[in-house]
C-alpha positions, 0 to 999 in steps of 0.5 A, a space after each residue: 576383459 571379464 570374459 577373457 579371465 572367465 575363459 582362462 579360469 575354465 581352462 585351468 580348472 579343466 586341466 586340473 580335473 584331467 590331472 587329478 583323473 589321470 593320477 587317480 586312474 594310475 593309482 587304481 591301476 598300479 596295485 593291480 599290476 603289482 598284484 598280477 606280478 606277485 600272483 604270477 610269482 606265487 603261482 611259479 613258486 607253488 608249482 615248484 613247492 608242489 614237488 618238494 620233499 624233505 631234505 631238498 633245497 628250501 629256496 622256493 619255500 623261503 622265497 614264498 615265505 618272504 613274499 607273504 611277509 611283504 604282502 601282509 600290508 596289502 589285504 587284496 593281495 593276501 586274499 589272492 595268495 590265500 586262494 592260490 594256497 587253497 587250490 594247492 591244498 586240493 592238488 596232488 602236491 607232496 605232503 612236505 609241500 602241503 605241510 609248508 603251505 599249512 604253516 603259511 595259512 596259519 599266518 594269513 588264513 581266513 574263513 575261506 581256507 577253513 573248508 579245505 583244511 577241514 577236509 584234510 582232517 579226515 586223513 590221519 596223515 594230513 590231520 596234524 598239519 591242517 590242525 596247525 593252521 586251523 587252531 591259529 586262524 582266528 575266524 569263528 569258522 575255524 572253531 566251528 569246523 573243529 567242533 564239527 569234525 570232532 564227532 566223526 574223528 577217532 584216535 590220534 586225530 580226535 586227540 589232536 582236534 581236542 588239543 586244538 580246541 583247547 589252544 583256541 580256548 573254544 568256549 562253545 566246545 566245553 559241553 562236548 569236552 565235558 563228556 569226553 572227560 569220561 571217555 573210555 580211551 584214557 588219552 582222549 579223556 586226558 586231552 579233554 581235561 587239559 583242553 578244559 584247563 586251557 579254556 578256563 572260563 566259568 563253564 570249564 571250571 564247573 565241568 572240572 569241579 564235577 569231574 574232580 569227584 567222578 575221576 580217580 588215579 592219573 586222570 583225577 590228577 590231570 583234572 586237579 591240575 586243570 582246575 588249578 589252571 582255571 583258577 589261575 586264568 580266572 584270577 588273571 582275567 579279574 575274576 578273583 572271587 571265583 579263583 579264590 573259591 577254587 584255591 580255598 576248596 583245593 587247599 582245604 579238601 584236597 589230600 594231594 600235597 602238591 595240589 594243596 601247595 599250588 592252591 596255597 600259592 594261589 591263596 597268597 597271590 590273591 590275598 596279599 593283605 591276608 597272606 601273613 595269616 595264611 602262611 602262619 597257619 601253615 607254619 603252625 601245622 604239622 605238614 612240613 612239606 607245606 611249610 616249605 612251600 609257605 616259607 618259599 612264598 614269604 620271598 614273594 610277599 611285598 616288602 612293606 608287609 609286617 612279618 613279626 608274627 612269622 618271625 615270632 614263629 621261627 623258634 617253634 619250627 623244626 630245624 629244617 624249617 628254621 633253616 628255610 625261614 632264615 634263608 627267606 629272611 636273608 633273601 628278603 633282607 628282612 631287618 625286622 628279623 635280626 634279633 631272631 637271627 641272633 638268637 638262632 646263632 646260638 642254636 644247638 644244631 650246626 646247620 641252623 647256626 650256619 644259616 643264621 650266621 649267613 643271614 647276618 650278611 644281609 640283615 646284620 649291622 655294625 653291632 654284629 661285628 663283634 659277634 661274627 669276629 668272635 665266632 670266627 675266632 673261637 669256632 671251627 668248621 662250618 660255623 667259622 666259615 659262615 661267620 667269616 663270610 658274613 663279616 666280609 659281606 656285612 653291609 652298612 656305610 659305617 661297618 668298615 670304620 667300626 671294624 677299624 675301630 675295634 682292632 686296637 682293643 680286641 684280643 689277638 684271635 679276634 684281631 686276626 679275624 678283623 684284619 682278615 676282614 679288612 683284606 676281604 673288604 678292601 678297606 684301604 683306610 685301615 692302612 695306618 691301623 695295620 702298620 701298628 698291628 704289624 709290630 704287635 707282640 703276637 706273631 699271628 697278628 703280625 703275620 696277618 697284618 703284614 700279609 694284609 698290607 700287601 693288598 691294602 697299602 698304597 706306595 706312600 707307605 712303602 718306607 714304613 713297610 720296609 722298616 717293619 721288614 728290617 725290624 722283624 726277627 721271625 724269619 717266616 714273618 720276615 719272608 711275608 714282609 718281603 712279599 708285601 714290600 715287593 707287592 707295594 713297590 710294584 704299585 709305584 707308577 714309575 716302573 723304572 724306579 720301583 726299587 728306589 725306596 729299597 735302594 735308598 735304605 739298603 746302605 744304612 741297614 746293618 742287620 745282616 738278615 734284614 739286609 739279605 731280605 732287602 737284597 732278595 726283595 730287589 730281585 723280585 721287584 726286578 728294577 734294572 737300577 738294582 742290578 749294579 747293586 746286586 752285581 757289586 754284592 756278589 763281590 762282598 766279603 760276607 757270604 750271606 750277602 753274596 748268597 742273597 744276591 745270587 738268589 735275587 739274580 736267580 729270580 730276575 724277570 729276564 735273562 740279563 744276569 745270566 752271565 753273572 750267575 755263570 761267573 759265580 758257578 765258574 769262580 766261586 769257592 763256595 759250593 752252596 753258592 755254585 749250586 744256587 747260581 747254577 740253578 738260577 742260571 738254568 731257570 733264567 735260560 728257560 725265560 723266553 728270549 731272542 736267542 736261537 735254539 742253537 744258542 740256547 742249546 750251547 748254554 744248556 750244555 755249558 750248564 750240564 758240564 758244570 753240574 755236579 748234582 743230578 738235580 741240576 742235570 735234570 733241570 737242564 733236560 727239562 729246559 731242553 724239552 721246552 725248545 722246538 728244534 731237531 737239534 734240541 731233540 738230538 742233543 736230548 736223545 744223547 742222554 738216553 744212554 746215561 743210566 742216571 738221566 735216562 728216565 728224564 731224557 725219555 720224558 724230555 724227548 717225548 715232549 720235544 717230539 710233540 712240540 718240534 717244528 722241523 721234524 725229521 720223521 725218519 730220525 724221530 721214529 728211530 729215537 722213539 723206537 729206541 725209547 720203546 726198547 729201553 723204557 720201563 715206564 709203561 705210561 710213556 710207552 703207550 704215549 710213544 706208541 700212539 705218537 709212532 702210529 700218528 707219524 706212520 
């Protein structure tokens, strides 16, 4: 039995070994099959790219690029692809094709590709595309090849190699580049300087420090820029000591302001704790350009730093300096500067006062409400606008309540400003206060309060607002109250009963002016429940009520009351009522409806027959011009023969022609030619001429 078990174990083990061996063999072979297929595809694509020229289909280029991306996870395959690309570069392929392959080698290139790319540097035509790849291949061989090629290169190729060495931050080339800083060819010298600034190690910084004292003019400016870049890079790399040394050297000794400004920025960034004293020293100097830079740097300082020394210096600065510093305080929301800002609101220069007032929007408190309201009320121009803006934007949880609390005891002018701020700040809690100021003896206070209620008041205050309208004796303020009642009524969620509060109170109103106002309010609200009331009012014995009802129906939101108005035109004995009703009728005709153009034309012609005033006839022509049919055009064209309506008819015809949907070009041309014959409007003549040219 033991022997049998032993035999079975051997058999099973043998089978497992065979399976493992097979799988290993399959795994080993599979990539080679894939590689052969991929390489075949690469070869095929390269043969197509070999004859590629700019402007031709990029299908093969796109396919190869995709294949390269897919192969990035397979090092063996990438090596084979690179070899094929190296062969390609050595062939007689087109320049466009080689440019594309250099781009691909910049992604996958290794030491193997360097010789072929380096050889291309000897030809000015191919040098740039080779450099594109070489400066991106990370292998040291690439840097070595560039360095070796530099000694033989000339002109643009030499400049390109220098730039590539800089891009690679090739430290080994610093010695050579240092010499080239003094090259007789300006572009080579400048390129060497820029490259040293990009390399930015200790040796590059030393080379630039020496060059700083040996160069002049534009080249020296480039040296200083590069030297600063070295300092920036050294700081980023953690070498703060050397970076600060460079910044301090340039700030203290350099005469070029923009270099000192950049060095100042570096000093502040590398020494946050000492930044206050550095900036303060500049603020106390006479260099206003540097002061401007220093003030700008205040915005970048940590919010935890104590700026009291800088704040104390504010009054000693020039007007422009104070403006800049105040703006910096605002940007930082520097609350510690509040008293200095308050002092600056009394400055003799308007621009300084305005800057201070605007700064209060960011750092002011509820204690500044009175000041801002006073300036807004008593000043003019920029001061007033700045004070209002800050009052509207003033921050703080208690600001709104403080504004409300100050309104009752404020004088009239300040009341007005506080009420305006309520609207801008959307303080809905102020409604009760505004309802009281809306009956203030001062007309301006009442007017502003009623206007504010239109925005602030919720629907539950509609009845109180209606009462304010009823009791208001000033006609202009009553008009404002009408607008506010309409605005608040439209906030009622039940759209079909928005006029209910007005309808409920209307029968009890005895004052004729107030009642007329409420009737007009009904028209502007547009609630259909108000139509029966307005229609009955047309039959009233009081002419002013009739007139109010006509005006209300004339502004209705749809054309439903159109026949009511037409009936007034036909039957009324009051000429004023007839004119108002006819104008309302024409206005309602202009509202979009389901009428056909033919039906609308007939209604307009009815209005034209009833019109006794030229203004109403012109309104009819304007309405016809909004239609879009040939029949409307023919109708309007009839009035070209009426001397009193000719100018309006001409304009209406042109509008119709531009909007018409079923134009008869022959007839349109005939009508337009007639306008050319009779018009005295040179601008219209040009428009007609242009239209005719387009039609023909």
